[in-house]
C-alpha positions as CSV (number, residue, x, y, z in Angstrom):
1,M,39.9,-95.5,51.3
2,L,37.7,-92.5,50.4
3,C,38.9,-90.7,53.5
4,E,42.5,-91.3,52.6
5,D,41.9,-90.0,49.1
6,M,40.1,-86.9,50.5
7,G,42.9,-86.3,53.0
8,S,45.4,-86.5,50.1
9,L,43.3,-84.2,48.0
10,H,43.0,-81.7,50.9
11,T,46.8,-81.8,51.4
12,S,47.4,-81.3,47.6
13,L,45.0,-78.4,47.5
14,L,46.7,-76.7,50.5
15,F,50.1,-77.2,48.9
16,H,48.8,-75.8,45.6
17,T,47.4,-72.8,47.4
18,E,50.8,-72.2,49.2
19,V,52.7,-72.6,45.9
20,R,50.4,-70.0,44.3
21,W,50.9,-67.7,47.2
22,L,54.7,-68.0,47.0
23,S,54.7,-67.3,43.3
24,R,52.9,-63.9,43.6
25,D,56.1,-61.9,43.7
26,K,57.4,-63.8,40.7
27,T,54.1,-63.2,38.8
28,L,54.2,-59.4,39.6
29,T,57.9,-59.3,38.6
30,R,57.3,-61.1,35.4
31,L,54.3,-58.9,34.5
32,F,56.6,-55.9,35.0
33,E,59.3,-57.4,32.9
34,M,56.9,-58.2,30.1
35,K,54.9,-55.0,30.4
36,S,55.4,-54.0,26.7
37,E,54.3,-57.3,25.3
38,V,51.3,-57.6,27.7
39,R,50.3,-54.1,26.9
40,I,50.3,-54.8,23.1
41,F,48.3,-58.0,23.7
42,L,45.7,-56.2,25.9
43,I,45.3,-53.3,23.5
44,D,45.1,-55.7,20.4
45,N,42.3,-57.5,22.2
46,D,40.4,-54.4,23.2
47,F,41.0,-54.8,26.9
48,A,40.7,-51.4,28.7
49,L,43.5,-52.0,31.2
50,G,46.2,-52.2,28.6
51,D,46.9,-48.5,29.1
52,R,47.8,-49.1,32.7
53,L,51.1,-50.7,31.5
54,C,52.1,-47.3,30.2
55,D,51.1,-45.4,33.4
56,E,54.3,-44.7,35.4
57,R,52.5,-44.3,38.6
58,W,50.7,-47.6,38.2
59,L,54.0,-49.3,37.3
60,M,55.6,-47.8,40.4
61,K,52.8,-49.5,42.5
62,L,53.4,-52.7,40.6
63,T,57.1,-52.7,41.4
64,Y,56.4,-51.9,45.0
65,L,54.0,-54.8,45.3
66,A,56.5,-57.1,43.7
67,D,59.2,-56.0,46.2
68,I,57.0,-56.4,49.3
69,F,55.6,-59.8,48.2
70,K,59.2,-61.0,47.7
71,K,59.9,-59.9,51.3
72,L,56.8,-61.6,52.6
73,N,57.6,-64.8,50.6
74,N,61.1,-64.9,52.0
75,L,59.7,-64.6,55.5
76,S,57.2,-67.3,54.8
77,L,59.8,-69.7,53.4
78,S,62.1,-69.0,56.4
79,L,59.3,-70.0,58.7
80,Q,58.7,-73.2,56.8
81,E,62.2,-74.6,57.1
82,K,62.5,-78.1,58.3
83,V,64.0,-77.3,61.7
84,V,62.5,-74.1,63.0
85,T,61.7,-73.8,66.7
86,V,58.9,-71.6,67.9
87,F,61.5,-69.3,69.4
88,E,63.3,-68.9,66.1
89,A,60.0,-68.3,64.3
90,S,59.0,-65.7,66.8
91,D,62.4,-64.0,66.4
92,K,62.1,-64.0,62.6
93,V,58.6,-62.4,62.8
94,Q,59.7,-59.8,65.3
95,A,62.8,-58.9,63.1
96,F,60.5,-58.6,60.1
97,K,58.2,-56.2,62.0
98,K,61.3,-54.1,62.8
99,N,62.3,-54.2,59.2
100,I,58.8,-52.9,58.2
101,K,59.3,-50.0,60.6
102,F,62.7,-49.3,59.0
103,W,61.3,-49.5,55.5
104,A,58.4,-47.1,56.4
105,V,60.8,-44.5,57.7
106,S,63.1,-45.0,54.7
107,M,60.2,-44.7,52.3
108,K,59.1,-41.5,54.0
109,N,62.6,-40.1,53.5
110,R,62.7,-41.2,49.9
111,I,65.3,-43.9,50.5
112,L,64.4,-46.8,48.3
113,G,67.4,-49.1,48.7
114,S,65.4,-51.7,50.4
115,F,63.0,-52.0,47.4
116,P,65.2,-53.0,44.5
117,M,62.6,-53.2,41.7
118,I,61.0,-49.8,42.4
119,N,64.5,-48.3,43.0
120,E,65.7,-49.6,39.6
121,F,62.5,-48.5,37.9
122,T,62.7,-44.9,39.2
123,E,66.4,-44.8,38.2
124,E,65.4,-45.9,34.6
125,L,62.8,-43.1,34.5
126,H,65.2,-40.5,35.9
127,S,62.4,-39.3,38.1
128,D,61.3,-39.4,41.7
129,I,58.2,-41.1,43.0
130,P,55.4,-38.6,43.5
131,G,54.8,-37.7,47.1
132,D,51.3,-39.2,47.2
133,V,52.5,-42.5,45.8
134,L,55.3,-42.6,48.4
135,N,52.6,-41.9,51.0
136,D,50.5,-44.8,49.8
137,F,53.5,-47.1,50.2
138,H,54.2,-45.7,53.7
139,V,50.6,-46.2,54.7
140,H,50.6,-49.7,53.3
141,L,53.7,-50.6,55.3
142,L,52.1,-49.3,58.5
143,S,48.9,-51.2,57.7
144,L,51.0,-54.4,57.1
145,L,52.7,-53.8,60.4
146,D,49.4,-53.4,62.2
147,S,48.2,-56.7,60.7
148,L,51.3,-58.5,61.7
149,N,50.9,-57.1,65.2
150,C,47.4,-58.5,65.4
151,Y,48.6,-62.0,64.5
152,F,51.9,-61.8,66.2
153,P,51.8,-59.5,69.3
154,D,55.1,-58.7,71.0
């Protein structure tokens, strides 16, 4: 009986961890949407990071992370569908790796169409992303690709 309870607890814990992982893009998106309210709360409570929510560069990074986590979550969900063969899963991962290459080239060329949140934010600001921030995104995408290549070689 105890082993069954522990097995159930282990499964519940794994499921909870997976649900938390899948909600990361939603959490980042929600933080961005509520940036003014959160900033006021943080400043009212003397929390030093409240000023970050006024920093355009930091907000650009936040929107990029929300976009990339959404893409990773979509891949993860597609791999967890009820009937996915190993061949289909492999094809999905390989396609995602090709997309990362495309996104990296697009990012380098200041084409942000694949990243809707950051694209919308920069349009609202009527300004471009600074070159060093774009470079950070580009480097991150290449690093993500390297990591995926380690786990899922061609």
